C-alpha positions in Angstrom: 0.2 0.2 -0.1 0.9 4.3 -1.4 2.3 5.6 2.5 2.6 8.5 2.5 -1.0 8.3 1.9 -1.3 4.2 3.7 -1.4 3.8 7.3 -3.4 1.5 8.9 -5.8 2.2 11.9 -7.4 -0.9 12.3 -7.4 -3.3 15.2 -4.9 -5.9 15.8 -5.3 -8.9 13.9 -2.6 -11.0 14.2 -1.7 -11.4 18.4 0.6 -13.6 18.9 1.6 -14.8 22.1 5.5 -14.8 22.2 7.1 -13.0 19.2 8.9 -14.4 16.7 12.8 -13.3 17.6 13.9 -11.8 14.4 16.2 -13.8 12.0 20.1 -11.9 11.3 21.3 -14.2 8.7 22.9 -12.5 6.3 22.1 -9.0 7.8 25.2 -6.8 8.2 26.8 -5.2 11.6 26.6 -1.2 11.7 30.1 -1.2 10.9 30.1 -3.0 7.5 26.6 -1.3 6.5 28.9 2.5 7.4 32.3 1.0 5.1 31.8 3.0 2.9 30.9 6.4 3.9 32.3 9.3 3.5 33.4 11.4 6.2 30.4 13.7 6.2 28.9 13.4 9.3 25.0 14.8 8.7 22.9 11.8 6.5 22.6 12.9 3.1 19.1 9.9 2.4 16.5 9.8 5.0 15.1 6.7 5.1 11.1 6.1 7.0 9.1 3.1 7.5 5.8 3.1 8.5 4.3 0.1 10.5 1.0 -2.0 12.4 1.4 -5.7 12.8 2.8 -6.5 9.8 5.3 -9.1 11.5 5.4 -11.6 8.8 6.8 -9.1 6.2 8.7 -6.1 8.0 12.1 -8.2 8.5 12.0 -8.2 3.8 11.6 -4.4 4.4 14.4 -4.1 6.8 16.9 -6.1 5.3 16.0 -3.6 2.6 17.7 -1.3 3.8 20.6 -3.0 5.9 21.7 -4.3 1.8 21.9 -0.8 0.7 25.9 0.3 -0.9 26.5 4.0 -0.7 29.2 6.3 0.1 26.8 9.0 1.6 25.0 8.5 5.6 21.5 7.4 5.4 19.5 6.9 8.8 16.5 4.9 9.0 13.8 6.3 10.9 10.6 3.9 11.7 7.3 4.3 13.3 5.2 2.0 15.3 0.9 2.5 15.4 1.1 0.5 18.1 1.1 -3.1 16.3 0.3 -6.1 18.9 1.4 -8.9 16.4 5.5 -8.4 17.4 6.3 -6.0 15.0 7.4 -3.8 17.4 9.7 -5.9 19.2 10.8 -6.6 15.7 11.6 -2.7 15.6 13.5 -3.1 19.0 15.4 -5.8 18.2 16.8 -3.8 14.7 17.5 -0.8 17.0 19.8 -3.1 19.0 21.8 -3.7 16.7 22.1 -1.0 14.4 21.5 1.4 18.0 23.3 4.7 15.7 21.6 3.9 12.1 17.9 3.9 13.6 15.4 6.1 15.1 12.3 4.5 16.7 9.2 6.0 17.4 6.7 4.3 19.4 3.6 5.7 20.3 1.3 4.6 23.4 -1.9 4.9 21.5 -2.6 4.5 18.1 -2.3 7.7 16.1 -4.4 7.2 13.4 -7.2 5.9 14.7 -6.8 9.8 15.9 -6.4 11.0 12.6 -3.4 11.9 12.7 -0.8 11.3 9.5 1.7 9.3 11.1 4.4 10.1 7.9 4.0 13.8 8.4 2.7 14.1 12.1 5.5 12.2 13.0 8.0 11.3 10.8 8.7 13.9 8.7 9.9 16.0 11.1 12.8 13.2 12.1 14.0 13.2 8.6 16.0 15.5 7.9 18.5 14.3 5.4 18.8 16.0 1.6 16.9 13.2 0.4 13.8 11.3 1.3 12.9 7.8 0.8 10.1 6.1 2.7 9.0 1.7 2.1 5.8 0.8 4.6 6.7 -2.6 6.2 4.9 -4.7 3.8 6.9 -3.8 0.6 10.7 -4.3 0.6 14.3 -2.7 -2.0 16.0 -5.6 -4.2 18.7 -3.2 -5.4 21.9 -2.7 -3.5 22.4 0.1 -5.1 19.1 1.6 -5.2 19.7 4.5 -2.8 23.6 5.7 -4.9 21.4 5.4 -8.2 19.0 8.3 -7.5 21.2 10.5 -5.6 23.6 10.2 -8.4 20.8 11.2 -11.2 19.3 14.1 -8.7 22.3 15.3 -7.6 23.5 15.7 -11.6 20.1 16.9 -12.2 18.8 19.5 -10.4 15.8 20.5 -12.5 13.6 17.2 -10.6 12.4 16.8 -7.2 12.3 13.4 -7.5 13.4 10.1 -9.0 11.4 6.4 -9.1 11.7 3.7 -11.1 9.9 0.6 -11.6 7.8 -1.9 -9.1 6.5 -5.3 -9.4 3.3 -6.2 -7.5 3.7 -9.6 -5.1 1.4 -11.7 -3.2 2.1 -12.7 0.3 3.7 -15.6 0.1 6.6 -12.7 -2.3 5.1 -14.5 -5.7 4.9 -12.4 -8.3 1.4 -11.4 -9.5 2.7 -8.5 -12.4 6.2 -8.4 -13.8 5.4 -4.0 -13.6 2.7 -2.6 -11.4 3.6 0.2 -13.8 1.7 1.2 -16.5 4.3 1.6 -19.7 2.4 5.1 -19.6 4.6 6.7 -16.1 8.1 4.9 -17.5 9.6 8.1 -18.7 10.0 11.9 -17.2 7.6 13.7 -16.4 7.3 18.1 -16.4 6.3 20.1 -13.1 3.6 21.0 -14.5 2.6 16.9 -14.7 3.4 16.0 -11.3 1.4 19.0 -10.5 -1.7 17.8 -12.1 -1.3 14.3 -10.5 -0.3 11.9 -13.6 3.2 10.9 -12.5 2.1 8.3 -10.8 5.1 7.8 -8.5 4.6 4.1 -6.1 5.2 5.5 -2.7 8.6 2.9 -2.0 10.1 3.7 -5.5 10.5 7.4 -4.7 12.9 9.4 -3.9 12.6 12.9 -3.1 14.4 16.6 -2.1 13.5 17.0 1.6 11.1 20.5 0.2 8.4 20.6 2.0 8.3 22.2 5.2 4.7 22.8 5.7 1.4 21.3 4.3 -2.0 23.1 3.4 -5.2 22.3 5.8 -6.4 20.8 2.5 -3.8 17.8 3.0 -4.8 16.8 6.8 -8.7 16.6 5.4 -7.5 14.3 2.0 -7.1 10.5 2.8 -4.5 9.5 0.0 -1.5 11.7 1.3 0.7 10.9 -1.5 -1.0 11.6 -3.5 -1.0 15.3 -3.0 2.5 14.7 -1.6 4.0 14.4 -5.1 1.6 17.3 -7.3 3.1 19.8 -3.4 6.5 18.3 -4.8 5.9 19.4 -8.4 6.0 23.0 -7.3 10.0 22.8 -7.1 10.9 20.7 -9.8 9.9 17.5 -12.0 9.6 13.8 -12.1 12.0 11.6 -13.1 12.4 8.2 -13.9 15.1 5.8 -13.5 15.7 2.4 -15.9 18.4 0.5 -14.3 17.0 0.5 -10.8 15.5 -2.4 -9.8 12.1 -3.1 -9.3 10.6 -3.0 -5.1 8.2 -5.2 -4.6 4.6 -3.8 -4.2 2.8 -6.3 -2.1 -0.7 -7.4 -2.1 -2.4 -8.4 1.0 -5.7 -8.8 2.7 -5.0 -6.4 5.4 -3.4 -3.1 2.9 -5.0 -0.2 3.0 -5.7 0.7 0.0 -5.5 -3.0 -2.4 -8.1 -4.7 0.1 -10.6 -2.3 -0.5 -13.7 -3.0 -3.4 -13.6 -0.5 -6.5 -16.4 1.5 -5.3 -14.6 2.2 -1.7 -11.5 3.2 -3.9 -13.2 5.5 -6.3 -14.6 7.5 -3.2 -10.9 7.4 -1.3 -9.5 8.9 -4.6 -12.3 11.4 -5.4 -11.9 13.0 -2.0 -8.1 13.3 -2.3 -8.3 14.7 -5.9 -11.2 17.6 -4.4 -9.1 18.4 -1.8 -6.6 19.0 -3.9 -8.7 20.7 -6.8 -9.8 22.7 -4.0 -6.1 23.8 -2.3 -5.1 24.9 -6.3 -8.1 26.9 -7.2 -7.7 28.5 -2.9 -4.1 29.6 -4.5 -4.9 30.4 -8.0 -3.2 26.8 -10.0 -6.3 27.1 -12.5 -4.9 25.0 -14.5 -4.1 22.5 -12.3 -7.3 22.8 -10.4 -9.4 22.3 -13.2 -7.0 18.8 -14.0 -8.5 17.6 -10.9 -12.0 18.4 -10.8 -11.4 16.7 -13.5 -10.4 13.5 -12.0 -12.5 13.6 -9.1 -16.1 13.5 -11.4 -14.1 10.7 -13.8 -13.6 9.1 -10.1 -16.8 9.7 -8.9 -18.5 8.8 -13.1 -17.7 5.1 -12.8 -20.5 4.2 -10.1 -23.3 5.9 -12.6 -25.3 3.6 -15.8 -26.9 4.9 -18.3 -29.9 6.2 -16.9 -28.3 8.4 -14.6 -25.7 9.3 -17.4 -29.2 10.6 -19.3 -30.2 12.8 -17.0 -27.2 14.4 -15.2 -27.2 15.7 -19.2 -30.8 16.9 -19.1 -29.9 18.7 -16.0 -27.0 19.8 -17.4 -27.6 21.0 -20.5 -31.0 21.0 -21.4 -32.8 22.6 -18.3 -34.4 19.8 -16.4 -34.8 19.4 -12.5 -32.7 17.2 -10.8 -35.2 15.8 -8.2 -37.3 14.8 -10.9 -34.1 13.1 -13.2 -33.4 11.3 -9.8 -37.1 10.5 -9.3 -37.9 9.5 -12.1 -34.6 7.1 -11.7 -36.4 5.4 -8.5 -39.5 4.8 -9.8 -38.4 2.5 -12.2 
C-alpha cells in the first residue's frame, strides 16, 4: 500500500503470545553498513518506514534497507502505530543491532485512529536528510544500489525534485503477480506541471524526493491519500524523473492492505475525496489549470458508478434545464 498515504488504524488482527525472534542471518552489522561512507557526518538520505501489524513482512523490508551500498551516510526512522503482533519487538531488536542508524517512534496509542497522519505528523519532522525515501513495512527493495543511483541522478539533475523506478507486484508469499505495477505510460519523465496535475503516478516505495516540504496546507490533512497530494505539492519545486536502471522494488498485495484490500467503489471514493481536496487547494492559491485537472479527475471517479440512465438524467439537467429532483425521482420509480 501507497504511504505517504497508507497507514492503518485497524485493531490488531495478528496477535501472537510469543513474538518470533528476528533472524539476522545475512544481515550486515553496523560497521559493515557504514564501511564505504565518506566523512560527512550528516546523513544525505532519510529512510522512513511506517508499520502496523506487519510482523510477517517487516524483516524483509529492513533487510532491503541494510543491504544498501552507498558512499554517503543514511539514517532510518521507523514508526510503529501500536502493533499487537510482534512488529514492535522486531523494530526494537533491529534498533539494538543498529543503534546509530535507526530511530524508533513508538507511540503508546494508535494515532491513525485519532486522525493523525504518521508520515507528516511524526516521521517527516525527524527526517533531516537532503533526500527522503519511504518504504512501508509490507513492501521491500531489491536493488542494493537503489539509494546510490537515485542520489547520483538527483545530484546531477537539479531540475528534478524526485526520481522513481519500476515496481513489481507480489502476493503474501512473495510470488510475483505482475512484472510491472506501473503501466508503460508512467515510465518516462514528467514536467513540473504534469507532476502538479497528478499524471506522474509514482509509487511511494520507489520514490526519492528532495526534502523541500516543510509545511503542508490544511487541505492536505483532509485528503485520504496523502501520497497523491504529496507528489503534487512537490511539483512546485521541480519535475519527476523515471530511472530505468534500478531493479524493481516489491509492492505486496494482501488482505490487510489499507488501499489494495478495498472494493473498487471504495477506492473510487477515496480517490475522489483526495482529488477534491487537491482541487480546493489549487483553487485557493490561484493555480487554475491544476485545479481544473483535479476537478475533472474527481468527477471521473464519481462517474464510474453511474449507469447510462443516470448519465442521461445528468445531461438533461446540465444542458436542457431539467430539474434534478425530477430526474432522480424518475430513476427511483423504474
